[in-house]
C-alpha positions in Angstrom: 53.1 8.8 12.1 51.1 12.0 11.8 52.1 14.8 14.2 49.9 17.6 15.6 51.3 21.0 16.6 49.2 23.5 18.5 49.7 27.2 18.4 48.0 30.4 19.3 48.2 30.3 23.1 48.8 33.7 24.7 48.2 35.9 27.7 44.8 37.5 27.5 42.7 39.6 29.8 39.3 38.3 31.2 36.6 38.7 28.5 39.1 38.4 25.7 39.3 36.1 22.8 41.8 33.7 21.2 41.9 31.3 18.3 44.1 28.3 18.7 45.3 26.2 15.9 46.2 22.5 15.6 48.2 21.8 12.4 48.6 18.2 11.3 51.6 16.9 9.3 49.7 14.8 6.8 46.3 14.1 5.3 45.5 11.2 7.6 44.3 14.0 9.9 41.2 14.2 7.8 40.2 10.6 8.7 39.9 11.3 12.4 37.6 13.2 14.7 39.4 16.0 16.4 39.1 16.6 20.1 40.4 19.5 22.3 41.4 19.0 25.9 42.9 21.3 28.5 44.9 20.8 31.7 45.0 23.5 34.3 47.7 23.6 37.0 47.2 20.9 39.6 44.2 19.4 37.8 43.5 16.5 35.5 43.3 16.9 31.8 39.7 17.5 30.7 37.9 17.2 27.5 36.4 20.4 26.2 35.2 19.9 22.6 35.1 17.6 19.6 34.2 17.7 15.9 33.8 14.9 13.3 36.3 14.1 10.7 34.3 16.1 8.1 33.7 19.1 10.4 30.2 18.5 11.6 28.6 17.4 14.9 30.5 19.7 17.2 30.2 18.9 20.8 31.2 20.9 23.9 31.8 20.7 27.6 29.1 22.6 29.4 31.5 25.2 30.8 32.6 26.3 27.3 29.4 25.8 25.3 28.3 29.2 23.9 31.8 30.7 24.3 34.0 28.3 22.3 33.4 27.3 18.7 35.3 24.4 17.2 36.0 24.0 13.5 38.4 22.4 11.1 39.7 22.9 7.5 40.9 19.6 6.2 42.4 21.2 3.1 44.7 23.1 5.4 45.1 20.2 7.8 44.1 22.4 10.6 41.6 22.5 13.4 40.6 25.5 15.6 38.8 26.4 18.7 37.7 30.0 18.6 37.5 31.0 22.2 35.5 34.1 23.4 34.6 35.4 26.8 37.7 33.9 28.4 37.8 33.9 32.1 40.4 33.1 34.8 39.2 29.4 35.0 40.1 28.9 31.3 43.8 29.2 32.1 45.4 25.9 31.0 47.5 24.1 28.5 45.3 23.3 25.5 45.8 20.1 23.5 44.4 18.7 20.3 43.9 15.0 19.9 43.1 12.8 16.9 41.8 9.6 18.5 41.6 7.5 15.4 45.3 8.2 14.9 46.2 7.9 18.5 48.2 11.2 18.5 48.3 14.3 20.7 49.9 17.6 20.2 52.4 19.1 22.6 50.0 21.7 23.9 49.8 25.5 23.9 49.5 27.7 27.0 46.5 30.0 27.5 46.7 32.3 30.4 43.8 34.5 31.4 44.8 37.2 33.8 44.5 40.8 34.7 
């Protein structure tokens, strides 16, 4: 079964930027939409963005639209959210998900703090 591994999480100050990565273990990744979710402490996991299997039709949660940009490179088996203008409320564990394959990554921690 394909595996997804997120990376790129870090501690960043408000207003800062990060680019996360989701690396897949095999080419079946290219057959699935890619979704990103996040889960803040004490809250439910929430959907934040998605992109089609071929890298078009990006869609965003209202709270991140205009600040986050989702993309993917199927040749590298990777997907990315570029996150700008990070604020305290963006602190969470971020997960990638390939729904057609039924797999989730293990998550990467993003902490926005002074």
